[in-house]
N, C-alpha and C positions, 0 to 999 in steps of 0.2 A: 704781595700787591693784590689789591682787590679791584675787580672789574665790575662796574655797575651797568655800563652800556657798551654797545659794540664799539663806539668811537674811543672808549678808554683802552681798548685792545687794538692797537694800530694794525697789526698784521691781519687779524680777523676782519677788520673793517676794509682793508685793502682787498682781501680775497672776495668779499661780497661785492665791492665796486667793480673789480675786474670781471667777476662772474656775470654781472649785469652788462658791462660793456662788451663782453664776448658773446652775449646772447644765450647764456645758460640759465639765467635767473631773471625774473621780472617782478616788479612790485604790483600787487593787486589787492584791492580792498584792505589797505592798511597792513598787509603782510607780504611775504615773498613766496613765490612758487617757481618751480622749475619749468623751463620751456621744454619743448619736445627735444631740442638738442641737449638740454641739461638732464632730462630724464634718461636719454640715451647714454650720456656720459656717466651718470650714476649707475646705470645697469651694466654697461660694457667696460667701464674704466677709461683711463686716459690713453688716447692713441695720438699719433702724429698730427692728425687733422685738428683734434681738439686742442692739443698743445699749441699749434700754430695760431688758433683763434685767441688763446690766452696771451700768447706772445705778441700778437698783433694789437690786441686791446691794450696791453701793458705799454708797448712802445709807441703806439700811434694815437691812442685815445685818452689814456690816463695821464693826468698831470703829475709828473714826478715830484714837483715842488709842493704838492698838496700836503699841508700840515707839517712842514719841517722848519719853518721860520727862517730859512735861508732866502736870499734874493732870488728873483726869477731864474736867471742863468739858464735860459732855454738850450744853449749849446750843449749842455751836459746830456740832456735827453736826446737831442738831435744827433749826437755822436755815439749812439748806442752800438753801431756797427764797429766803430773804432774800438770801443771798450771790448767787444767780443773778440775782435782781432788780436788785441793786446793780450787778453786772457788766453786765447788759443795759442798764441806764439810763445808767451813767456810763462804761462801758468803751470807748466810741468813741474817746476820746483817751487817750493814755498818762498814767497817774497813778501816784504812788508808792503802795506797799502801805499806807503809813500813812494815806492817804486812806480806804481801806476799813476799816482798823482803827478809825479814829475814828467812822465811820458805825456800825460794829458796837457799840462801847461806848455810843454815844448811843442806839441802839435797844434795847440789852439791858443797862442799867446795873446790874441786880441780879446779873448774872453776876460782877461784881467781888467780890461776897460769897463766891463759890465759889473764887476764886483765892487761893492762900495768900500770906502774907507770907514773904519769904525774905531772906537776907543779901545777895543779889545782884540782886534785882528787886522792884519794887512789885507789888501785885496787878494794877494796870492794865498794867504792862509785860508781865507774865506772860500776861495775857489777850490782849493785842494780838499778842504773838509767837506764841502758840498758834493764834490765829485765822489769822494769815498762813501758818503752816506747814500747818495742817490744811485750811483753806477755800480759800485762794488757790493754794498750791503743790501740795498733795497731792490736792485735789479739783478745783479749777478747771484747773490746768495738766495734771494727770494725765489728765483726761477730755477735754482739748483745747478747753476754753472760753476760756482765756487764754494769752497768751504773755508771758514776762518779758523785760524789757530792762534790762541793767545800767545803773545810774546811776553814772557815773564809775568804772566797773570795780569796783563793790562786790561783796562775796562773799555777804553775808547776804540772804535773801529780802526782809526788811523794808527793805532799802536799795536795792531794785530797783523799777523802775516796771513796770506791766503794762498790757496793752491786751487787750480781748476779741478773740476770733477771729470770723470769719464763721460758724463752726459754731454758736456759742451763739445767734445770731439765727435760724439755720435750724432749730434744735432746740427752742428755748424761746421762747414768746410770752407776753407779759403785756399785759393790756388797758390802754389808756391811761386814766389817772384824771383 
């Protein structure tokens, strides 16, 4: 695959957008430059404070639906703490993405009303696929909370299993209920 522009490479484009939203990068005179915080990050490396800025920008400022062609479905992004909790609780063993999709639909059944009916997918299928792409792949995997393992060399994320990384347990703690 050939990339001609930043927007052709979705992950790189997302990194640049999050870097701006977190205050590490700014546009100036047609180009980009590091802010003081960005220069410090480049010099010292990623620490907890810098990661929290990235996390906050990703969960609170960045639109998860940007460029994925799914319906708005804001509840998926608003439920990021639920996603972290489910990954923290059940992610110790490898599970298919469909396991987390089912938990999401069970926890937020009214979200099905927001998902449109289409010729190629039911509202439930749309909601589940969107959840996997946005929450598990582009949030969980992008920020290093989960790793995907192919199930029988399947290509699509919903056909893969995932397992939490040690990073999620180091960074997020939930009280035992």
